[in-house]
BABA-495270 format. One record per residue (C-alpha): x, y, z; residue in one letter. Coordinates in steps of 0.02 Angstrom, whole numbers, plus 50000, padded with zeros to 5 digits. Layout:
REM BABA-495270
XYZa...
***
This chain:
REM BABA-495270
494024966351312x495884965851357x496024956251521x495474938851574x494834927951433x493144923951510x491944914451398x492664917651224x491294910751116x490344918050969x489594913150802x491124920150712x492904922550772x493804935950670x495704936350688x496414953650653x495624970650685x496284979350530x495154985850393x494684968750323x494294962450498x493214977550539x492244975450377x492004956650402x491444959050583x490234973050540x489454963550396x489234947750499x488474957350645x487304966150524x486704948750476x486284945150657x487804934850703x488824936750862x490644940850827x492244939750928x493564951350854x495344947150911x496964956550889x498704954750963x498914973550977x498014985751091x496404994651050x497365009950997x497855000550837x496074997150780x496064998850591x497824992350570x498854997950422x497375006350338x497425020150469x499175025250409x498735025350225x498375039650107x496645032250083x496785029449896x495415019049814x495335011549640x493685016149557x493125014149377x492115027049280x491735037249435x490875054249438x492545061549497x493405054649342x492045061049226x492125078449303x494005078549266x493695073749085x494305055749108x493455042748998x493555026049088x492625009749068x492544992249140x493304985748978x494804997348991x495034993449176x494974974849138x496294977149003x497404986249126x497124974149269x497454958149174x498894966149077x499664970349246x499244954249336x500004943149199x499194927649273x500204912649214x500024898649342x498774884749378x498614892649552x497894908249469x496164900549445x495414909149598x496464925049586x495774927349409x493994925049472x494284937249615x495044950049496x493494949649386x492344950849537x493324965349608x493294974749443x491404973049439x491344979749618x492514994549579x491484999049425x489834996049515x489244998049693x490905001449781x490755020349780x488895021049823x489095007949961x490455018350043x489535034650016x487995028050107x489115026150260x489715044150250x491325041150154x491855055550040x493195057949907x494415071949865x493825078849697x495485077549602x495865059949541x497685054449544x498595045049408x499615031949499x500645017649423x500615023949244x501405008049181x502665000349064x502255010548909x501194997648818x499304997748794x499084979548841x500414978848976x500574984649155x499855000949219x498345012249228x497855019349058x496915033349147x496895041349321x495945030149444x496725034349614x495345042049719x495965049449883x494805048350031x494345064850112x495095060750281x496415048750208x496635031950296x495675036750453x494255042050339x494195024650264x494245016150434x492985027450520x491345020750445x491795002950489x492475006950661x490855016250694x489815001450637x490854989450743x490705000250898x488825001550875x488754982650872x489884981951026x488654993151117x487224981851063x488134966251122x488364958350950x490254961050936x491524958251073x493274965751056x494734955951127x496374965351112x498084958551163x497484941251113x498834933551004x498264918350908x499524903950910x498484890350827x496814885150755x495604873650844x495044859950724x493724846550755x493184833850626x494184843050494x493284859550525x493924875650604x492974878550766x494024891950848x495764897650895x496964896251041x498304908351092x499214919151218x498624933851319x499914947751303x500254960551438x499184976251424x499994990551329x499745009151317x501055012751183x500505024451045x499745017550886x501045009450774x502435008450902x503144991550954x502184983651097x502704970951229x502654952451187x502614947151371x501384932751392x500264933651547x499074919451509x498234909351374x496514907951298x495374898151184x494004905651077x492634895150999x491444898550856x490554890850709x491784899250589x493474907850593x493884922550479x495754926350464x496104944750422x497834946650496x498814955550358x500434951550269x502294949550301x503004966950264x503544970550443x504704955350450x506134958950331x506924941950357x505304933950300x505214945850153x506964940650100x506544922150116x505074924349998x505984936349880x505804930249699x507294927649584x506424937849448x506694953449555x508554949849578x509404947649745x508474953349901x509114969849971x510274969750120x509434985250186x507624991250174x506535003550265x504904997450340x503305003950263x502274994850394x502394992450584x503274977250659x501634968550704x501344965350518x502314949350547x501484935750442x501204924250592x499414919750549x499894915450371x501034901750435x499834896350574x498384894550453x499464885250328x500094873450464x498274869450504x498004863450326x497484878750225x498334881450058x499494896150024x499844901049844x500974913849759x502044917949913x503374925149797x502224938949734x502504954849832x502454973749814x503864984849875x504235002849829x505875010449770x505525028349827x505675025950015x506325039350134x506995036350308x505755045250419x506635059050515x505245058150647x504865039350653x503355030950731x503965013050718x505715005850703x506585008950536x505045018750482x505005022650296x503895034850201x503565033250016x503685048049898x502205049049780x503155057449639x502615066949486x503515062349324x504855075949312x506285070649428x507825063649342x508135045949407x509915039749431x510555023549503x511785023249649x513265025749531x512485040449440x511825031749283x510145037249215x508785024049226x508095018049058x506295019748998x505025016049067x505865017749237x505145034949268x504445041549431x502695034849459x502665022849311x503185004649342x503595000549522x504184982549507x504984985249337x506054998849416x506404988049569x506994973949455x508154985749361x508884993149520x509194976149599x510254971949447x511424986349492x511894977649655x511484992849762x510084995949886x509685013949840x509515026049695x509325045049671x508085058049614x508865074149548x507625088449539x507315106849574x506395116649705x505045120049576x504795101349551x504745096949736x503455110549768x502245103549638x502655085149621x503155078149791x501785070749897x502115058950041x501115043250071x500285041650240x498915049650341x500125057950460x501075066050314x499505074450246x498725084050390x497645094450274x496795079450192x496765069150352x496065083350456x494875088750317x495615106250333x495145115950178x496175131350225x497735120950251x497375111650089x497315127949992x499065131950052x499695118349934x499445129849785x500525143449863x502385144949832x503415132849932x503325114249965x501985106950077x502465107550261x502855088950283x503875088650122x504855104050175x505175095950344x505935080750259x506995092150149x507665101050302x507855086450422x507865070450320x509525061350304x509135056850122x509085074750056x510475085249979x510155103449930x511425113749831x511575128749716x512715120149588x512735102849513x514515099749573x514035104049752x512525092649736x513575077749679x514805080849821x513355079649944x512705063849860x514405055649877x514495060950059x512905051650109x513095037249987x513715020050041x515585017750060x515605002549946x514785011949801x515975020149675x515925039149691x514735047749570x515665057549437x515055075549429x515575077949247x514565062749196x513025068649290x513215085849209x513235077649038x511635068049078x510755083449148x511275094749004x510705081948875x509025081048962x508905100048973x509185102348786x507605092148758x506595105248852x506715118648717x505195111548626x503515104548676x504005088348589x505525077348612x506335060648574x506675058648761x505275047248823x505225055048996x505095072748928x503695066948815x502845059148966x502975075449063x502125085148924x500835071448905x500425071449091x499995089849087x498595086548962x497655078949111x496875093449207x497215085849379x499075083949343x499205101349270x498355109249420x499235100849566x500405086649516x501565090749371x502735105749368x502855116749216x504215108749107x505885117249135x507755114149132x508525106849289x509955119249275x508785134249263x509365144149415x507645152149429x506935134849467x508245130749599x509035126249711x509495108849652x508955094249759x509515076049765x508515062949860x509205045949906x507835032949877x507785017149982x506825001149952x505275001350060x504374985250110x502494985550091x501254972350031x501034953650010x500174949749845x500004930949873x499234921850021x497874910050077x496934902749931x495064906549942x493544903749833x492324917649789x491474915849959x493114919050049x493214900850106x494984894650130x495444879950020x496514864750054x497934859349940x496744847749847x495594862449806x494194857749925x493484870550047x494124870350225x492524869350329x492274884150444x493834893550387x493804909950292x495104923250249x495084941150187x496254955750158x498114954750132x498304937650213x497274931050066x498204941249936x496674952749950x495644938349879x495934921149806x497754920649856x498304934649740x496974943949639x498264956849581x499434944049507x501184950949486x500774969549490x499614981249582x498724996049503x498695006249666x497135010349764x496844991649761x497524987249934x496204996150036x494894991549908x495424973449918x495204973750107x493484981450088x492894969349956x493604953150026x493114957850204x491334960950147x491274944650050x492004933950190x490954942050327x489334939750231x489734921950176x490294916250348x488734923750425x487614915150298x488444898350329x488354899650519x
***
């Protein structure tokens, strides 16, 4: 539905038609409840941010891992999760409980539940967020990043199909262009929502849509489930919540999410009396590219890097261990914010970009998204993948040169005017020192050791980590420099919920009739990832918390 409000009444009102909302609606309808699914965007945005994702899922001790020779366990995953989360606040009571429940799900029925709906996985497991270099600290001890065959659309599809089947049967009603402006509360319980009807839109998925109001509406139900996402599309709001531990907020970021990821429902639900915890916990990447062919305003794409690129700050200084590509996202962000500059640099070779550069996003991986085996096989041929090569040719963040001096000249040309020029002689000294460490299969250089170590994992050796070589080896060239921008992404805190997905008040009591799931709830409990994410946990958090909230709300209705 996208026109007149009519009689907006159902057992459950779900606010937000992203992945968590689709899951919650489908689960509730499966239980025999009527559901009204609202969203401020048009129907073309069904699935929300999940559609644009690479479709990575965190799984523990999966058949895919075992086939790759990876020995994983619930105990090791728990060690990694809690070492990364670093829970240290009284408000972490429910996030801790959600973390344990999610680990059980990821090590248990998650894969089989999805597989029963037709979901399939790419056979090579990725090793994302390798961590801070300590066994008990942040990071994944083993590869756990399972890419969906079909990427983000492949994750969304089973739940969109289930929802549309329920729509056809009359159990779910879709109401697009319905922007919620407030909750309806009677006797202390949530009984619905009120809001504005926005003008119809036919803009493409992800592009900014009109905010022209053409009417208003009320929707009533026995329960409200909020699944509206985070704050990453509103950079002013990101800066207001930016924590001191990460340094000063950046003056300039690229947007990893569309503008409609605006955090409105977080404030609206809080104003109605629900409790928000850990708003300072957030997840932003430091390997963002300005999209040369953008879909939304200030559109950024994240590089998913292998471990071999040399990482320099804006002034040309090498980053310290463990600030290596793909290791410790927020640790590296914290270090770079201390430099006072909003960008940094990768220095690499053509050989490295061909093997180690992947781009996050369904639209940047047409082979995986389109399930095109022939196109997928082209990745093993000489040359970078098509989308990566397009960025190298057209992206404003790329410099390509035959000599190091020419490369540094190009870096200075596109660098900020208020940043001191990078000294070519100093960069040469750094590069040559690194290259001398490549003469052996062992090294005192921690990054070189990490490169050799990564290639002991079959998946990395096959498709993710280039054969170790010197950056100044002309046979591996040309040289490439990539300017890396800070890219806004995820909210790790949010609405506090118990293990049934019920929103809590500030005094810890449940808010009758009010539930939350997905990013707006910190993916569960108000922050089940704590301070750090292990990757593959965002989509999985939407799946798990949406399932929990949908089932619980249906049972209580």
